C-alpha positions in Angstrom: 0.0 0.1 0.0 2.9 2.4 0.7 3.9 2.4 -2.9 0.4 3.2 -4.0 0.0 6.5 -1.7 -0.1 9.6 -3.4 0.7 13.1 -2.2 -3.1 13.7 -2.3 -3.7 10.7 -0.2 -1.3 12.3 2.6 -3.0 15.8 2.1 -6.5 14.2 2.7 -5.2 12.4 5.8 -3.8 15.6 6.9 -7.1 17.5 6.5 -8.8 14.7 8.4 -6.3 14.8 11.3 -6.2 18.4 11.4 -10.2 18.6 11.7 -10.1 15.9 14.4 -7.1 16.8 16.5 -5.7 20.2 15.4 -2.5 21.3 14.3 -0.3 19.0 16.4 -1.6 16.0 14.5 0.2 17.0 11.3 3.3 15.1 12.0 4.8 12.3 9.7 4.7 9.5 12.3 1.1 9.6 13.6 -0.1 10.2 10.0 2.0 7.2 8.8 0.7 5.1 11.5 -3.0 6.1 10.7 -2.4 5.3 7.1 -0.6 2.0 7.9 2.6 2.9 6.1 6.2 4.0 7.1 7.3 7.5 7.4 9.5 6.9 4.2 6.3 7.1 2.3 5.6 10.6 3.6 9.1 11.7 2.8 8.9 10.4 -0.7 6.2 13.1 -1.3 7.3 15.9 1.0 10.8 17.2 1.9 10.0 17.9 5.2 7.0 18.9 7.7 7.3 22.5 6.5 6.7 21.6 2.8 3.8 19.3 4.0 2.3 22.0 6.0 2.3 24.3 3.0 0.9 21.7 0.8 -1.8 21.0 3.5 -2.8 24.7 3.5 -2.9 24.9 -0.4 -5.0 21.7 -0.5 -7.4 23.2 2.1 -7.9 26.4 0.0 -8.5 24.1 -3.1 -11.0 22.0 -1.1 -12.7 24.7 0.9 -12.9 27.4 -1.7 -12.1 26.5 -5.3 -14.1 23.3 -5.5 -16.9 24.7 -3.7 -16.9 27.6 -6.1 -16.7 25.2 -9.0 -19.6 23.3 -7.8 -21.8 26.3 -7.4 -20.9 27.4 -11.0 -21.8 24.2 -12.6 -24.8 23.5 -10.5 -28.2 23.2 -11.7 -30.5 26.2 -12.3 -33.6 26.9 -10.1 -32.1 28.0 -6.6 -29.9 30.9 -6.8 -26.1 30.1 -6.4 -26.0 32.2 -3.3 -28.8 30.4 -1.7 -27.0 27.0 -2.5 -23.8 28.5 -1.1 -25.4 29.5 2.2 -27.3 26.2 2.6 -23.9 24.3 2.2 -22.0 26.6 4.3 -24.4 26.4 7.2 -25.4 22.8 7.1 -22.9 21.1 9.1 -20.2 21.2 11.6 -16.9 23.0 10.2 -14.3 21.6 12.3 -11.7 22.0 9.7 -12.5 25.4 9.3 -12.2 25.9 12.8 -9.0 24.0 13.0 -7.3 26.0 10.3 -8.3 29.3 11.9 -6.9 28.2 15.2 -3.7 27.3 13.3 -3.6 30.6 12.0 -3.4 32.2 15.4 0.2 31.2 15.9 1.5 30.4 12.4 2.1 33.2 9.9 1.9 30.8 6.8 -1.6 29.6 8.0 -2.8 33.2 8.8 -1.7 34.1 5.0 -3.8 31.1 3.8 -6.9 32.1 5.9 -6.5 35.7 4.8 -6.3 34.6 1.0 -9.3 32.2 1.4 -11.3 34.9 3.2 -10.5 37.5 0.3 -11.4 34.7 -2.4 -14.8 34.0 -0.7 -15.6 37.4 -0.1 -15.0 38.5 -3.8 -17.1 35.5 -4.9 -20.1 36.4 -2.6 -19.8 40.0 -3.4 -20.0 38.9 -7.2 -23.0 36.7 -6.5 -24.6 39.8 -4.8 -23.9 42.1 -7.6 -25.3 39.4 -10.0 -28.7 39.9 -8.2 -28.7 43.6 -9.1 -27.3 45.1 -5.9 -25.1 48.3 -6.1 -21.4 47.5 -5.5 -21.4 49.1 -2.1 -24.4 47.2 -0.9 -23.1 43.8 -2.4 -19.7 44.4 -0.5 -21.4 45.3 2.8 -23.7 42.2 2.7 -21.0 40.0 1.6 -19.0 41.0 4.6 -22.1 40.5 6.9 -22.7 37.0 5.3 -19.0 36.1 5.8 -18.9 37.2 9.5 -21.9 35.1 10.1 -20.2 32.1 8.5 -17.0 32.7 10.6 -19.0 32.9 13.6 -20.9 29.8 12.9 -17.7 27.9 12.1 -16.1 28.8 15.5 -19.3 28.1 17.4 -19.1 25.4 19.8 -22.9 25.2 20.5 -24.9 24.2 17.4 -28.5 25.1 17.1 -31.3 22.5 17.0 -32.1 21.7 13.3 -35.4 23.5 13.3 -33.9 26.8 14.7 -30.9 26.4 12.4 -33.2 26.2 9.4 -35.2 29.2 10.4 -31.9 31.1 10.9 -30.6 30.1 7.4 -34.0 31.0 5.8 -33.7 34.6 7.4 -30.1 34.9 6.3 -31.0 34.0 2.8 -34.0 36.4 2.9 -31.9 39.1 4.2 -29.0 38.6 1.7 -31.3 38.6 -1.3 -33.6 41.4 -0.3 -33.8 44.2 -2.7 -36.0 47.1 -3.0 -36.9 47.9 0.5 -33.1 47.8 1.5 -32.2 50.3 -1.3 -34.5 52.9 0.2 -33.1 52.3 3.7 -29.5 52.4 2.3 -30.4 55.8 0.7 -31.7 57.1 3.9 -28.8 56.2 5.8 -26.4 58.0 3.3 -28.6 61.0 3.3 -28.4 61.2 7.2 -24.3 61.1 7.2 
């Protein structure tokens, strides 16, 4: 089996270990043991732990942003991409998201990866909102609010009961996609500045 493991196998194992046990789990020995191979297999694909950590962060960015966006872009017509994104983002426990953000509190490379994925996600959500006809400034503000809600949800230790979570998600989608009434409110806020 050791000969058949790819770098991607190691990266997937790393994401699982990170989600389950945090950054300290990203070491060659425990990962090799979990995969049932020697550490030599690890070093066949990665020069050292630093190279592996960088590859794990790149893989996380691919899995947690680029694949999600690609899925939304090729998704079926009907429900808006923003609604699908919000349902997907708020539908489960986000242990990997939480683990990477925790790692970023003490590691500059992880912090840079989190900042890059935050920018990518925000730009994408802002684009979806502009696609609904919202002005750029409103789309940017709503994207930020939605993203703050997502990060708060990801870091939360106390999930809501399913019915309450569904009600919150429904309201979040309604607020994100609201149009005419909000345009008048925004105009009034600007006039009062």
